[in-house]
C-alpha positions, 0 to 999 in steps of 0.5 A: 408657262408660255413665257417661261418656255419662250425664255428657255428657248432663247438660251444659246445651248438649246437642247430641246425643241420649244414645244416639248414639256419642261420635264423632258428638258430637265437634265440630259445626264439624268436621262442617260442614267434612267436609260440604263436603269431597269424598266420597272424602276424607270417607269416608277420614276416617270410616273412621279408627278412633276413639281409645279413651276416656280412663280415668276419674280416680282420684277421680271427682267431679261433672262441671264444666259449661263456662262459659256464654256471657253473654246477648246476647254472640255466641259466640267464634269460632275465630281471634279471639284470633289476630287480637287478638294480630296487632293488638297486635303491629301497634301495638307495631311502629308504636310501636317504629317511631315511637320508632326514627325519633325516635331517628334524627331526634335523632341526625341533628340532633345530628350536624348541630349538632356537625359543622357548627355555625352554618356549616351551610347548613340551620341558616343557612337556618332561622336555627337556633342550635347552642346553642339547638338543643342546649337544644331537643333536650335538652328534647324528649328529656327530655319525650318519653322521660319521658312514654313511660317514665311510660306503661310504668311505669303499665302495669307497676304495673297488671299487678303489681296484677292479678297480686297480686290474682288468685284462687287457681287462676285460671291465665288471670288470672295469665297475663294479669297476668304478660304485662302486667307483662313486656310493660310492664317490658321496653319501660320498661327499653328506653325508660329506656336510650335516654333515658339514652344520648341525653341524655348524648350530646346533653349531651356535644356540644361546640360550637366557638366558631370554628364560631359566629363567626370575626371581630368584627362591624361593626354600623354602617355596614353597608357598610365598603368605602368609608369616609371620615374622619371616620367613626364605626364601631360594633363588637359583641362579642356573637357572640364572647361567645356563641360562647365561652359555648356552648363551655363557657368562662368569660369573665373579661374583654373589652377593645377596642383600637379605634385599633390601637396595641396597648393594650386601653384600652376594656373591654366594658361592659353593652352588647356594642357600642362606637362609635369616631370615626376622624378620619384616613385609614389602616388600623386593626387593631381587636382584641378581647382576651378573658380565659378562666378557667383560661387564662394567655394571652388570646384575640384577635380582630381586624378590619382597617378601612380608612379613605380620604381625609378632608377638612374641613367647609364650611358651606355648600359651595355657595350664592349670591354673596356666599357666606360659608362656615364651615370646620372642620378640628377632625375632622382633628386627633386628640386630642393631635396637636401642630399647628404650622400650619394654612394656608388657600388659599381661592381656589386661587391658590397663596397662603395667605390664613391661616397659623398654628396658630390657624386651626382654624375660619376664615370666608371670604366668596367675592365672585365666582361660580365653583368654588374648590378650597380647600386646607388644609395641616396641618403638625405639629411634626415638619414632617410635612405633610398636604394636604386639598382641598374644592370650594366652588361660588358661583352667581349670586343672583337676590336684589338686594344692596340693596332698598327696602321700604315698609310702610304703616299703616293702608292706602293708601286712605282719605278725606281728610284721609288720614294714613299712616305709612310704614316702610322698616325692612324695607329691606335691604343684603346687602353694606353698610349703609343710611345714608339713607332719603329719602321723596317723597310725590308731592304736591309737598311737601318730601322727608322723611328717616328710616326711619319717617315720617308724612304727611297727604294733604289733597287728593283724588287718586292719589299715588305715594310713593317711598322711596330708600335709600342704602348706605355704598357710595353705591348706591341702590335705590327702591320705590314705592306708590300712595296713593288719597285720596278724598272720601267721606262717613262710613263706618258702623262695625259693632259687635256686643254680645251677651247673654251677653257675649262676650270683647272681647279674643278676640272669642269667645263660648262656650256649651253646646247648646242656646245662645240668644244675643241679638245687638244692633247698637245700638252701631254708629256712623255720623257721618251717622247714616243706617244703613238696614240691619242684616244678620246671618249666624249660620252663616258661609255668607255668606247673611243669616239675619236683619235688624234692630238686634236678633236672637235666635238659638239654636244647635242644633248643636255647632261654631265659627261666625263671626257677622257683622253688616253695616251699610249707610248711605243712600249704600250704604257698608257695614261688617262685623264678626264674632265667633266663637261656640263651641258644645260638647256638654254637658260640659267647655268650656275658655275662656282669656284672655290679657293682653296678647296682644302686645308687645315682648320680654321679654313677661310675659303673664297667662293666665286659664282661670277661665271654663272650665266643665263640665256635670257634676262639677268642674274639677280641673286646668288644664294650660298649654302656653306654646308656647315649649318650656318644660315644661307646667305644671299649676296653677290657673286663672290663671298668668303666663308670661314670653316672652324671645324674639321670635316667635309662640307658640300657648298651649294650655289643657287642663282636666280634670274629676273625671269624667275629661273634658277639653277644650282651647283655644288662643290666639296670643301675639305677641312683637315685637322692641324697636325700635332706639333710640340713647341715652346718659347722660354722667357729667357734661355740663359742667366745667373742661377738661380734662374727663373724661366717661364715656358709658353707653348703657344707655338704648339699646333694641333688639338693638344689635350695634355702637356708634360714638361721635363726640366732636366733637373729632375723636376716635372710639370703638367701645367700648360704654361709653367714657371720653373727656377733652375737653382744651380748653374748648368745646362738643362735640356727642357723637354715638352711632350704634348698629346691629343685625345687619340694618344698621338704625341709630339716632343720638342726640346730646348737648352736653358743655361744657368750661369754661375760657379759650381760649388761643392 
C-alpha cells in the first residue's frame, strides 16, 4: 500500500497529498456530485466499504504517467464522445434519407414513364418525352451514384491506409482505421447495389410506340374539318418513326399511300413530311406503311381526310362592267382523267356558250351589271357528269368608257407667238377603238386632225382648245384646256456656273468639308439686257444669303443643299434655277453620271463612277445595281447596261475603299415606249400585171398588236407580212393600219403600179 501511494504521488497532476487514503483521491468529479446530494444519500455512500486494492503485477515496472493535455486545449469533458457519435449518426441518417428519397423519386418517374407514356397528363403538361425522360434518368442515376460511390471508395482507401500505417500497439488508431474502413465499405457496397438495380430497371423499361402516337399527324392546314378542293395537305411521319425507335424497333422502310388507292408509291425521304394536292372532293384514307426489321408483315397507320365541294377558278370574281373573267378548271381534272366535254354556261340561262373537250381555260366578258351563276359541266368518256358552280358579280363602273385626254408641251401660258404641241395619245376607249382625233384651237382657225398636233397662237388672248375623239362605234368624247397667250417683255434666264464645276447632266456638285465654292451668274441671259438683281440662296431655306453676279460661299456642314439663283429684270420679271451641292465628311464620296438618262426601249446607258473619291486610301471596287432586277455587278468605274423594258429605274453605285469605308449614290433612268408608227416596204412597186408583191412591215415601230392591210383593189388582209397579186393593170394605193394594245392606231400608204393594157 505504501509502494502504491508512492507511485501515485509521483504522477504529475497530483491532486491529493500523499498521506491521504486512496478513497479520498478516487474521483474529484464524483466528489462534486456527492457534494450536491442530500445528506442522507451522501452518508450512505460514504459508509460503503472500500474495495480492496488490486494485487501488484507480476513484473513490476516503472509507472506509466497519463497522457498530458496539450497546452491551450481544454480538457475533454465526459460525454463529448457520445455527442460526436450522435452527430455522425445524424449525418448518416440524413444522407441515407436523401438517398432513399432520391431512389423513390427515380422509381416514381420510371413508373410514370412506363405506365402512361406520352398520354400522362403530368408529362404532357411539362412537355416531357418518355424516351427523353428515360435517357435523362439513366444519366442522372449514373452521375449521382457514381459520384457517391467514388466518395465512399476514397474514404475506404483512406481507412485502409490508416490501418496499414498504424503503430504497433496503438489499439486506438487501429480501431479508428477499422471503423473507417468498415463504415466506408458497407455504404459503398450498398450504393453500388442500388446503382446496379436502378440502372438495369430503367434500361429495361420498354416504351410502347402506341403510347407515343396513334395516328398520322397533319401538319398543314391546322383545321381539317372543312376542306374544299383543290387543297394541299402536308402529312408528317415523324411521330410514328420516333415512337417505333423509342420502342426499340429498327425501321427498314416507310411509304405513303396519299390518294387511298392501296398503292404505297411515295417513300419517306430525308424529311418526314410530304405534301399532296387533292383536286377532287371525296373521302381519302391516307396510309403510312412501315417495314420493321425481323417482322414479315408491315405496320400500317391510317388517317381519313374528307374534302368537300370543289369549284373552278375565276379571276377576277367581281369587278366593274364590262368585266372580262379568266376561268380555269385545270385543278378539277385529276392527272390521267379522260375528259369528253367541258361545257360552260356563263350567263346562267341554261344554254352552254362553250362545249367540247378543249375549254379548260376559257375567257368571257360580262357586259351587263348583275350576279351570274356560272355553271361548268364536266363529262368523262363513260358519260359520268360532275357539275360545278361559281358566282360572278358585275358592278357599275364609275370609269367612263371613252375619255379624251390632252397633254401639252411646254405649257398653256406664254408670250406670243406661243407655239404649243398638243397630244391626245392618252385618250382611251374601254370597249372599242378610237378612230379619229379632232382639234379646235378656239382662235377661229381650221380644225386639225391627228393624235398629236402643233399650233401657234399669234394674238394675245385666252383660248379654249377642244379635243374630240370618236370610237369605231360612233361614240364621241371631248376634253378642253385653256391657253393664255400674253404680250410680255423678254423674261430673263438664270444660269449658274461654279468653280469647281458641277455636273451639268445631274446638276450636282459634290465636295468634302470644308468646301469652298465660287458661284457665278454672269452667263444669265436677258434679251432686253436689263437684269437688275441677282439673289443667292445657299441653304435652301428660301431666304437670300448673298446678292450680286458672283458669290463665294464655304459649306461648313455635311449634307445636301439646294443652291438657288434668282435673277430679276427692270420689269420685275424673274427666273430661278438651282443646283444640288452634296457635302460629305472627309472620307469616301460616291459620284455617278449616266449617258443617256432617258430614251426609248431598248436603251443602252453608259455609267461612270470615276469622279468618286476618298479622303484616305484608294477605291478598290465599284458595285452597280441597275434597278431592273438584274444581278448586282462589281466592275470598274465605267460600265454599260441595256434596259429592254419600259419604266423608270433607280441605279445605285456603291464604292468601297481599302480602308473598308464605303459610300453610295443613286440616279434615275427613264425608258420610254417606242412611238407607234406604221411603215412597210413592198418587194416591188411596179411591174406587169398580174403583179405579185410581198409587203414587209419591219420598219414599223412601237408595240404593234394588229396589222390591217387594204390593197386598194377591194382585197384586205390581217397578216403581218402578206403577199398579194394585183391581177389587173392600174395604180393601187396600199394602206397599212397598225394598232397597239391601247387601241392607238397609225397608218401608212404607198402606191403599187401594175402595168399592162386595160381590156374591156
